[in-house]
N, C-alpha and C positions, 0 to 999 in steps of 0.2 A: 335868732328868732325875730319874727316881726308880729307885732299886733296891729293890724291895719297899716298905716304908715309910720308907725312907731318902732323904730329899730331898738331892740333889747340885747344887750351885750352882757356876757357872763353867764353864770349858770343857775343862780339862785336868786329868788326875790324875797323880801320881808313880807311875811304874811299880816293882814289886818288883825289887830289884837285890840279890842274895846278897852280903853282904859289904861292900856300898856304901851302899844306902839304909837305914842303921840309924835309930834313933830320933832321933839329933841331926839327921841330913839331912831326915828326914821333918818334924820339927817346923819347920825353917827354910823348907822349900819350902811348908809350909801356910801359914807366916807370910807368905810372899811371893806367895801367890794360887793354890797347888794345891788344886784341888776336893775332892780325897780322896787318900788314900795306902794301899798295901798294904804289909803287913809283911814282913818277910824270909822267905824259903822256909825252912819247917820240915818236918823229917821226921816223919811220923805215927809211924813205928816207934821213933823216938827218943823221942817223947812217951810212946808205950805202954810203954817200957822204963823210962820214970822219969828218962830223961836230962836233967839240970839245964840244960844248955846249951840243948838243944831248947826246954826249958820257958820259958827266959829270953827266946828270940827271939820269943815270943808277946807279951811285955810292951809297953806303950806308955802314953804319958801323954795326959791331956785335950787337950793342944795339938796332938795329931795327928789328931784327928777332922774328918770321918768316916774310918774306917779299917777295913780288913779283915784278918783273920788269914789267912794263906796257908799251907795244907799240901799235902804231896805224898805220894804212895806208890801201892801198887798192890793193897792189899787192902781190899775195902769195910769189912769190920768194924772193922779198924784204922784206917781213915781216919774212920769215924763215931765211934770212941772218941776219937781226936786232936780233932775237931771239938768234942765234949762239953768236954774239957779247955780247949780255947780259950775257951769260953764263960766260964770263971772270970775271965778278963781283960775280959770285956764289949765285945767289938769290935761294930761296927756291922753286919758282915757276914762269912761265911766265903768265902775264895777257894780253889778247888782247881786247883793248877797241872797243866796238861797241856802246857806249852811249854817247860820247862826243857831246854836242850840238853846240859847238862854231863854227861859220861861217868858220874860218880858217882851222879847221879840217873836219867838215861835209861838208863844201863848195867844198873840194876836194875829195869827196867820201869816206873819212874816218870816224872814229867814229860812230856816229848814223847814217851816211848815208848809211852804210852797211845793216841797217835793210830793206832798199829798194831793195837790192840785196842778198837775202838769199842764192843763190846758190855760189856767189863769197864768201860770208862770210864762208860757210862750207869749201870752197877750201882753204881759208886762215888758218882756224884753222887745217884743215890736214896737210897743209904744214909746219906749226909751229910744230904740234905735231911730224911729222916725222923728224924734225931738230934736236930736243933737247931731252935730256934724263931726264927732269925734268917734272912734271906735269904742264899743260896748262890750264888756266882758262879763261872766258869770261865774260866781263861785258856789259850789255846791258840795253835798256830802254823797255818800254812797247809797243813801236812802232814809227813810224815816226810821224804819226798823228792820230786823233781819228778815222779816217776811215781804218786805217791800223794798228791795234793792233795785230802784228804778233810775240810776243815774244814767245809765245808757239811753234810756227812752227820752229823759229830760234833756239830755245833752243834744240828741238829735232835734228835739223840738226848738232848743235854744239856737242851734245852728241854722234850722229854717227860718227863725224868727229875725235873723241877722246878727246874732252873737259874733264877735271876732275871735274869742277865745274862750275856753272852759277851764276852770280849776276844779279839781276834784280832791275833797278830803276823804280818804279812804275808810271812813267810819261812818256808822248811821247815827242819826240824831240820838237815838236812845242809848248809843254806845258812849256818846260825850267823848272824852278822849282817854278812856282807860285801856281797852284791849289794843293788841297790835293792829296796825293799820292793814286794811285789804288791798293789797297790790294788784290782785286779778281783776277787780271792779275797775281800778284805773285803767288797766291795759285794755279791757274790753270797750270802755269809752274811747280810748284812743283809736281803736280798730274802727270804731262806729262811725267817727266823725272825720272831717277834712280840716277843720281848722285846728289850730294848736291846742294841746291839752297839757295844762300845768298839774304836776302831781304834788300832793300836800299831805304830810302826816309822818311823824317818827323820824324826820331827818335831822340828825344831831352831829353829825361830823362828815368828813370826806368819803368815808367808806360807806357810810349809810346813804350818802347822795349818789354814789355811783351804784350801788345796788338798787335805788330808786329808779334812777335811769334804765338800768339793763333789765329790770324785771317788769317795767310797766311800758317800756318804749316810748315814754312821755318826751314832750318837746321841751319841757322845762320843769323845775322843781321850786317850791315855795317852803321857806323856813318860818315856823312860828315859834312856840316855846323855847327851842333850843337857841334862840337869839337873846333871850332874856339874860342879862348880865354878860352876854357874850358877843358883842357885835362882830367879833374877829372870826366867827364862824363862816362868814361869807368869804374871806380872804383865804380861809383854810380850804373851803370847797373848791374855789377857783383854782388853787395851786394843785390840789389832788386830782382834779378832773383834767388839768393841762398836764399833768406828769411832772410838774415842778416840786422842788424841796419847798417846805414851809416851816418857818420858824415861828412858833407859838409867842404870842405877846410875853413879856416879863410882867411880874406883879406891878412894878412901877408903871409899865405902859397900861396895864388894865385899870388901874386906879385912876391914872390921868385920863383915860377915856371917861370913867364914871364921872370924875368931877367936870369935866367938860359937858357931859349930858345933863347933869344937874344944873349947871349954869346956864345952859339952854333953856331947860325946863322953865327956870326963874324968868328968863327973858320972855319966853313965849306965852306964860299964863301967869296968874297971881303968884307972887313969890312965896306966900305962906302956903298956898295950895301945892305948889311944887315941892316945897321941902317934905310936906306930908307924904306926898306921892313918891319921893325920892326913897323912902324907908323900904318899899318893896324892891326897888331897882338895886339898892346897896346891897340888900339882902342877897338878891341873885348874883352879884358880883362876888359874894363871899363863898359861894357854893364850891366844894372840892377842896377847901382850904383846911388846914390844921386848925381845930378850935371853932370850926364854922358855925356849929350851934349856938355857942356863947356869943359869936360875933353877930349872928342874925338876931338874937334876943336884944342886943344893943342897938341894932338898926330899927327896932320898933319904937325907940325913944328918941330918935333924931329929931331936933327942932332948930337945926342950923347948919350951914354948910361946914362950920368948925367941927361940929360933931362928926360927920362924914370924914372930915381929914383925920380925927383922932382915932376912928374905928379902921381907917386905912393904914395908920401908923401901926396899931396894935396887930392887924394881919400882917404886915410886913416883917415886924420884930418876931412873930410866931412862926413865920413860914420862910424867911430868907434863905435858910440853908436846905429848904426842901424843895423848893419851886424850880 
């Protein structure tokens, strides 16, 4: 698949996840087979006001390519200026968020709230496309609620405004992340536009990735929550869809990846903040293990790299003959 002049190899990308898919996680996922990744959701208004935290979210390293900078907002001019600022970091493409369900985003008219104002959404895409010289993509949901599933309409508008690809999360904003994803709405979007369509939602392994491709006829897929604590999912999907054998990582390999991820987190952000944020990542790596509940409780008390090492040692001891 190509997004503009950007060649995308592989079968699955890492979805943007605010407060989760940071530089460290993105780098680990690319290393383990993610075809591309999308930066953390960044406020166009924050960028326009010179907010340092917002601008820092746009930063990334060469080991994360191909990568998109993702911005959100509801003002075409502000979004265009934010896209220009993002160019300073030389992303491969710009992604416009029209899918985030978080109240602090959608409540201010950005993210998934743009699905309620398709005309404005189209104006935003056109403004950003005219402002930058790299491909612009859009991430959306099925619609705002069950009575307004307008992803097909919005996808056409975005395509006509110059978008190079569309990602569709097959749930409405009101559904958040709970019910099964609607594969039919993604398929309808695919049939309605000529640009690549990327399917998102409920892909958790090779089998579900194959099902997503077959049922939606999409060009590509995107993996979000299933990559939490499991960057190896991309290698699994790649092998499965190529018809190759896949050897799951050993526990030692899993925990080596965890330690590498936390060390990168400390490198890229305040070390203390990184350790606090490592609590949730470490807990995700413990999922599915014997004694996982107790291990996750310990994760809530992590205050150093040594604490993570001790939790990993305990997990290995409890699961050595079971994994």
